[in-house]
Structures are given as structure tokens and as C-alpha cells.
C-alpha positions in Angstrom: 0.0 0.0 0.0 1.4 3.4 -0.9 1.8 6.3 1.4 -0.8 8.2 -0.5 -3.3 5.4 0.0 -2.4 4.6 3.5 -3.1 8.1 4.8 -6.2 8.7 2.8 -8.8 9.9 5.3 -12.4 8.8 4.7 -14.4 8.1 7.9 -17.7 6.2 7.9 -19.8 9.4 7.7 -17.9 10.5 4.6 -17.1 7.2 2.7 -15.1 6.8 -0.5 -16.6 4.1 -2.7 -16.0 2.9 -6.3 -18.1 5.7 -7.7 -16.1 8.3 -5.7 -16.6 10.3 -2.6 -19.8 12.0 -1.5 -20.5 15.2 -3.3 -21.6 18.4 -1.5 -25.1 17.9 -2.8 -25.3 14.5 -1.0 -23.7 15.9 2.1 -26.1 18.8 2.3 -29.0 16.4 1.7 -27.9 14.1 4.6 -27.4 17.0 6.9 -30.7 18.7 6.2 -32.5 15.3 6.1 -31.4 14.6 9.7 -32.1 18.1 11.0 -35.4 18.7 9.2 -36.5 15.1 9.8 -36.0 15.5 13.6 -37.7 18.9 13.6 -40.8 17.5 11.8 -41.1 14.5 14.1 -40.8 16.8 17.1 -43.4 19.2 15.7 -46.0 16.5 15.1 -45.3 14.9 18.5 -46.1 18.1 20.4 -49.7 18.5 21.5 -49.1 22.3 21.8 -47.5 23.2 18.4 -46.5 26.6 19.6 -44.0 25.0 22.0 -42.1 24.0 18.9 -41.2 27.6 18.3 -41.3 29.0 21.9 -38.9 26.3 23.1 -36.6 26.6 20.1 -37.1 23.1 18.8 -36.5 24.3 15.3 -33.1 25.6 16.3 -32.2 22.3 17.8 -32.9 20.8 14.3 -30.8 23.5 12.8 -27.9 22.6 15.2 -28.1 19.0 14.1 -27.9 19.9 10.4 -25.2 22.6 10.9 -23.0 20.4 13.1 -23.1 17.6 10.6 -22.5 19.8 7.5 -19.7 21.6 9.3 -18.1 18.3 10.1 -18.3 17.4 6.4 -16.6 20.6 5.4 -14.0 20.4 8.1 -13.2 16.8 7.0 -12.5 18.0 3.4 -10.3 20.8 4.6 -8.5 18.4 7.0 -7.8 16.0 4.1 -6.2 18.9 2.2 -4.1 19.7 5.2 -2.8 16.2 5.4 -1.6 16.5 1.8 0.1 19.8 2.6 1.9 18.3 5.6 2.9 15.4 3.4 4.5 17.7 0.9 6.2 19.7 3.6 7.6 16.8 5.6 8.2 14.4 2.7 6.8 10.9 2.5 9.7 9.3 4.4 9.3 11.5 7.4 5.5 11.8 7.4 4.0 10.1 10.4 0.3 10.3 11.1 -0.2 8.0 14.1 -2.7 10.5 15.4 -5.0 10.0 12.3 -4.5 6.2 12.3 -5.1 5.8 16.1 -7.6 8.5 17.0 -9.6 9.3 13.9 -10.9 5.9 13.0 -14.5 4.8 12.8 -14.4 3.1 16.3 -13.3 6.3 18.1 -15.7 8.5 16.0 -18.6 6.3 17.1 -17.5 6.2 20.7 -17.0 10.0 20.8 -20.4 10.5 19.2 -22.2 8.2 21.6 -20.2 9.5 24.6 -20.9 13.2 23.9 -24.5 12.5 22.9 -25.0 10.8 26.3 -23.4 13.8 28.0 -25.5 16.3 26.0 -28.7 14.4 26.8 -27.7 14.2 30.5 -27.1 18.0 30.6 -30.5 18.6 29.0 -32.1 16.4 31.7 -30.2 18.2 34.5 -31.3 21.6 33.2 -34.9 20.4 33.3 -36.9 19.7 30.2 -39.8 22.3 29.9 -43.2 21.1 31.0 -44.6 21.5 27.5 -42.9 18.3 26.5 -44.5 16.3 29.3 -47.9 16.6 27.7 -47.0 13.7 25.4 -44.7 10.7 25.7 -43.8 11.0 22.1 -42.9 14.7 22.5 -40.7 13.9 25.6 -39.0 11.1 23.8 -38.3 13.3 20.8 -36.8 16.1 22.7 -34.3 13.7 24.4 -33.7 12.2 20.9 -32.9 15.7 19.7 -30.4 16.3 22.5 -28.8 12.9 21.6 -28.7 13.6 17.9 -27.1 17.0 18.3 -24.6 15.6 20.8 -23.7 12.8 18.5 -22.7 15.1 15.6 -20.9 17.4 18.0 -19.1 14.6 19.7 -17.5 13.4 16.4 -16.5 17.0 15.8 -15.0 17.2 19.4 -12.8 14.2 18.7 -11.7 15.8 15.4 -10.8 19.0 17.2 -8.6 17.1 19.8 -7.0 15.1 16.9 -6.2 18.2 14.9 -4.6 19.9 17.9 -2.5 16.8 18.7 -1.5 16.5 15.0 -0.3 20.1 14.8 1.6 19.7 18.1 3.4 16.7 16.5 3.9 18.5 13.3 5.3 21.8 14.7 8.8 20.5 15.7 9.5 19.5 12.1 9.0 23.1 10.8 12.6 24.1 11.6 13.7 21.8 8.8 11.1 22.8 6.2 10.3 26.5 6.5 11.0 28.6 3.4 11.4 32.4 4.1 11.3 33.1 0.4 7.8 31.6 0.1 5.4 34.4 -1.0 2.8 33.5 1.6 4.9 35.4 4.2 4.6 32.5 6.6 7.4 30.2 5.5 5.1 28.1 3.3 2.6 27.1 6.0 0.0 29.9 5.7 -2.7 27.6 4.3 -2.3 25.4 7.4 -2.8 28.4 9.6 -5.7 29.7 7.6 -7.5 26.3 7.9 -7.3 26.6 11.7 -9.0 29.9 11.6 -11.6 28.3 9.4 -12.1 25.4 11.8 -12.5 27.9 14.6 -15.1 29.8 12.6 -17.1 26.7 12.0 -17.1 25.8 15.7 -18.0 29.4 16.6 -21.0 29.3 14.2 -22.3 26.1 15.9 -21.6 27.7 19.2 -23.8 30.7 18.3 -26.7 28.4 17.4 -26.2 26.4 20.7 -26.3 29.7 22.7 -29.5 30.9 20.9 -31.1 27.5 21.6 -30.1 27.2 25.3 -31.0 30.8 26.2 -34.4 30.4 24.5 -35.5 27.3 26.3 -37.5 27.5 29.5 -35.4 25.1 31.6 -37.2 23.9 34.6 -34.3 23.8 37.1 -32.5 27.0 36.3 -33.2 28.3 39.8 -30.6 25.9 41.1 -27.1 27.2 41.4 -25.3 24.1 40.2 -27.6 24.0 37.2 -26.6 27.5 36.3 -22.9 26.5 36.4 -23.7 23.6 34.1 -25.6 25.9 31.8 -22.8 28.5 31.6 -20.2 25.8 30.9 -22.2 24.1 28.2 -22.9 27.5 26.5 -19.2 28.5 26.6 -17.8 25.1 25.6 -18.0 25.6 21.8 -16.3 29.0 22.1 -13.6 27.6 24.3 -13.0 24.9 21.6 -13.1 27.5 18.9 -10.3 29.5 20.6 -8.3 26.4 21.5 -8.1 25.0 17.9 -6.6 28.3 16.8 -4.5 29.3 19.8 -2.9 26.0 21.0 -1.4 25.0 17.6 -0.6 28.7 17.0 1.5 28.9 20.1 3.3 25.7 19.2 4.1 26.8 15.7 5.2 30.3 16.9 7.7 28.7 19.3 9.3 26.6 16.6 9.3 29.3 14.0 10.8 31.7 16.5 13.6 29.2 17.2 14.2 28.9 13.4 14.3 32.6 12.8 16.7 33.3 15.7 19.1 30.6 14.5 19.0 31.7 10.9 19.3 35.4 11.8 22.3 34.6 13.9 24.0 32.6 11.2 23.3 35.2 8.5 24.7 38.0 10.7 27.9 36.0 11.3 28.2 35.4 7.6 27.7 39.1 7.0 30.4 40.1 9.5 32.8 37.5 8.0 32.3 39.0 4.5 32.9 42.5 5.7 36.2 41.4 7.3 37.5 40.1 3.9 37.7 43.7 2.7 41.0 44.0 4.7 42.6 41.5 2.4 42.4 43.7 -0.7 45.6 45.7 0.1 48.0 43.1 -1.4 46.0 42.5 -4.6 45.9 44.3 -7.9 43.0 46.6 -8.9 41.2 44.2 -11.3 41.2 41.4 -8.8 40.0 43.7 -6.0 37.2 45.1 -8.3 36.1 41.5 -9.2 36.1 40.3 -5.6 34.4 43.4 -4.3 31.6 42.8 -6.9 31.2 39.2 -5.7 31.2 40.3 -2.1 28.6 43.0 -2.8 26.3 40.4 -4.4 26.8 38.1 -1.4 26.0 40.9 1.0 22.9 41.8 -1.0 21.7 38.3 -0.9 22.3 38.1 2.9 20.5 41.4 3.5 17.6 40.2 1.4 17.4 37.0 3.4 17.6 39.0 6.6 14.7 41.2 5.5 12.6 38.2 4.5 13.2 36.4 7.8 12.3 39.5 9.8 9.1 40.0 7.7 8.0 36.3 8.0 5.2 35.8 10.5 5.8 33.5 13.4 2.4 31.9 13.1 -1.2 32.4 12.0 -2.0 34.2 15.3 0.7 36.8 14.6 0.8 39.9 12.4 3.7 40.8 10.3 7.1 41.7 11.9 6.1 39.8 15.0 9.7 39.9 16.2 
């Protein structure tokens, strides 16, 4: 099996078959199908149809669809990132134990079921509104909605942890592969940094929907202090994850790039001083030889100065602006 085949990433929710991978039409249909399907079942199960809107059941369906579609998009971007890392590291040095050990179907399912159970438990602890107790079907469907939203989010949570771990393993290799001359201004890794911002944005978008839903529901036990703490933590969790997936890899990359820049700057400055010192050797040579060597030295000094400027201008990471040093 080739390296390209070995590290191809197609989990069970986004399979690759003989006729190819799922298109975005299919992915959108699956996402909307689950979210809209749940919302319709919840609507028809409620004796009081107005509770469907007053208790934000429709937003819960939207969370299901958005979480799953965001996972599809993030998976495609992640596959592209794996290819970029492969090109940067080289196939002989490329190790993706994180992908092989963490991001397999078994762990995705366990993460989905685990977080779905946690999300359902949180909904129960907050107190399901009384409107859902008017019908057994309505009560069962709201718990199913908690479970379904938690399942999609749980797979995303595992992916977030895996992405952070993968970038932490990848960061130490950067000192051997950065290219200050790359026009992206980030040593050739700008696309990787941009993708982390994109992941953070997707998580934040889901977090906004979660906040709208949770603040709009008439939770029964919100008068209890420990329930308020649970509520605040659950609302803030997506935003904590959104910041973490940008900041944690960013700090690791910044550290390695800073080491690289300091070392290269020191070496270039030493080379520059050495070249300047050779001017003292011209006294014993004839004019033509001096002119030729001075021209060569001038070109070398210009090259060094150009490299110094590019190094200083290169961003340390995606969380830094230009001239971070």
C-alpha cells in the first residue's frame, strides 16, 4: 500500500466508494435530512404546536444539520491539510499516528455516543420544559434531539482534539522545512494556519446556534445554582474549543518558527560580519582582482541582506501579524 493510499482519510460518515466520494449535494441532503426530519417529528409529536417555536425546537434541528454539515466541510479541509503536511515533511518522514489511532470509525462512534449521552444528561439536568411532558412521544423526541445534536458534535469534538494533537506533533518539524522566500509570508505554512481559523469559525458558528437555543428554552431547574454553572459551561464550551483550535497550535508553531528565525538570523549575521572582514585582504592584490572580488562580495552581502529582511518580515504563526519579532 502506498503512502498516499495509507493516509487517505475517509471516515464512515464520509465514505469513499468505487463511484467516488460523496458530493456536497449529497452531504447537504444528509445534513438537512437529519435536522429537518427530527424537527418535523418533534413538531407533530407536540400537542401544543406553539411550543415547537417557543422552546426553540426548530433551532435544535438546525444545530443537528449545521453540526453535521460543518463536520463534512472540516473533513474535506483536513484531508487537504494532510496533503500539505505530506508535501512539507516528505513521505519518508511523514507520520500520522494521530490519524490512524484516533480518527478511525471506532473512536468516532465512541466519541459520538459519549458526547451524545453527555448532552442528553445536561438537557435532563437543566430540566426539560413542562410542554414536552404533555405527550410521551414529545418527551422522547426532545431527548432524541439532544442525543442527535450531541452525536454530531461529539464526532467534531474528537476531530478537534486530533487536529490539535496532530499540529503539536507537526510543529517540531517546521525548523527543517520552512522557506522564508515563500510568497505567503509565513514560510510556506500559511494555508495550514488559515485552515485553523476556518475550523475555529465553523465551531463558533455552531456555538452561536447552541447559545441561541439554550437561552431560548424555559429550563425547569435554572433556579438551582449548580444547574446555572452547568448551563454556563455548556454554552461556553463551543467558544472555548473555537479559541483552542486556533490558539494551541498557533503557540506551538510560533515557538518553533521563532527558534528557526533566531538561529537563521544569527547565522546570517555571522556570515555578513565575515564577508565585511574580507575587505581588509584587498591591500595586497591588484586593482582588477579587487574590483572583481568586491563585486562578488557585494552580491553576497545583498543576498544576505535580502534573506535577513525576508526572515524579519516572516510571520511566526497564523496568530501573529507581520514583523512579530
